[in-house]
C-alpha positions as CSV (number, residue, x, y, z in Angstrom):
1,H,95.9,59.7,76.8
2,L,92.8,61.8,77.6
3,S,89.6,61.0,75.8
4,A,86.5,63.2,75.2
5,S,84.8,61.3,78.1
6,D,87.6,62.5,80.5
7,L,86.8,66.1,79.6
8,R,83.0,66.0,80.0
9,G,82.9,67.7,83.4
10,L,84.8,70.7,82.2
11,A,83.1,73.9,81.0
12,P,84.6,75.4,77.9
13,D,86.2,78.3,79.9
14,E,87.8,75.7,82.2
15,Y,89.8,73.7,79.5
16,A,92.8,75.8,80.5
17,L,92.8,74.0,83.8
18,L,94.2,71.0,81.9
19,D,97.5,72.9,81.7
20,A,97.5,73.7,85.4
21,P,99.7,72.0,87.9
22,V,98.3,68.5,88.7
23,G,97.9,69.4,92.4
24,L,95.3,72.0,91.5
25,F,93.6,69.8,89.0
26,L,93.2,66.9,91.5
27,N,91.1,69.2,93.7
28,F,88.8,70.1,90.8
29,G,86.0,67.7,91.8
30,N,85.6,69.7,95.1
31,V,82.9,72.2,94.2
32,K,83.9,74.6,97.0
33,W,87.6,74.5,95.8
34,R,86.4,74.9,92.2
35,K,84.8,78.2,93.0
36,Q,87.8,79.4,94.9
37,S,90.3,78.2,92.3
38,R,89.8,81.2,90.0
39,N,91.7,83.2,92.6
40,L,94.5,80.6,92.9
41,L,95.2,80.2,89.2
42,N,96.1,82.9,86.8
43,I,93.7,81.5,84.2
44,S,94.7,84.0,81.5
45,L,98.3,82.8,81.5
46,V,97.2,79.2,81.3
47,K,94.6,79.9,78.6
48,A,97.4,81.4,76.4
49,R,98.9,77.9,76.2
50,T,95.6,76.0,75.7
51,M,94.6,75.5,72.1
52,T,91.2,74.6,70.8
53,V,89.8,74.3,67.3
54,P,86.3,73.4,66.0
55,K,85.7,69.9,64.7
56,G,85.3,71.3,61.2
57,T,89.0,72.5,61.1
58,T,91.0,70.9,58.3
59,F,94.0,68.7,59.2
60,G,96.3,71.1,57.4
61,H,95.0,74.1,59.3
62,L,95.3,72.2,62.6
63,V,98.9,71.3,61.9
64,A,99.8,74.8,60.8
65,S,98.0,76.3,63.8
66,M,99.8,74.0,66.2
67,A,103.1,74.7,64.7
68,E,102.6,78.4,64.8
69,A,101.5,78.3,68.4
70,R,104.2,75.8,69.3
71,A,101.5,73.7,70.9
72,H,102.0,70.0,71.8
73,S,98.2,69.3,71.9
74,C,94.9,70.7,70.7
75,Y,91.4,70.1,72.0
76,I,88.8,69.5,69.3
77,I,85.5,71.1,70.3
78,D,81.9,71.1,68.9
79,E,81.2,74.4,67.2
80,I,77.8,74.8,68.7
81,S,78.0,73.4,72.2
82,L,81.7,74.1,72.7
83,K,81.9,70.7,74.4
84,P,85.2,68.8,74.0
85,L,85.2,66.0,71.5
86,G,88.8,64.9,71.7
87,L,92.4,65.7,71.9
88,V,95.0,65.7,69.1
89,T,98.7,65.5,70.1
90,L,101.9,65.9,68.1
91,T,102.4,62.2,68.5
92,D,98.9,61.5,66.9
93,I,99.9,63.8,64.0
94,L,103.3,62.0,63.5
95,R,101.7,58.6,63.6
96,F,99.1,59.7,61.0
97,V,101.7,61.3,58.7
98,C,104.1,58.3,59.0
99,G,101.4,55.7,58.7
100,V,102.2,54.2,62.1
101,T,99.4,52.5,64.1
102,R,99.3,51.8,67.8
103,K,99.8,48.2,68.9
104,E,96.2,47.8,69.9
105,E,95.0,49.0,66.4
106,K,96.9,46.3,64.5
């Protein structure tokens, strides 16, 4: 699972890179490659699959939005700074709804 700390280096307009092929993402730390990557990746197509919601979004609205978008995950962002705070997946939602906890949480 990704955590908010894993996303700290990404600017809000770069979250879509998380849906990019892993080969492209592995080069992301290279500043020169990072500047050139805009030409390599059709960011608009990837952004269409990347879902973000502000942290104030209700759980019901998050689930409805994910279902409507057929999204498997959603990045939770701070409304002011637009920094990532976390990631919610369908698995997280199912565990919550069903009352199932992870082994390490028991």
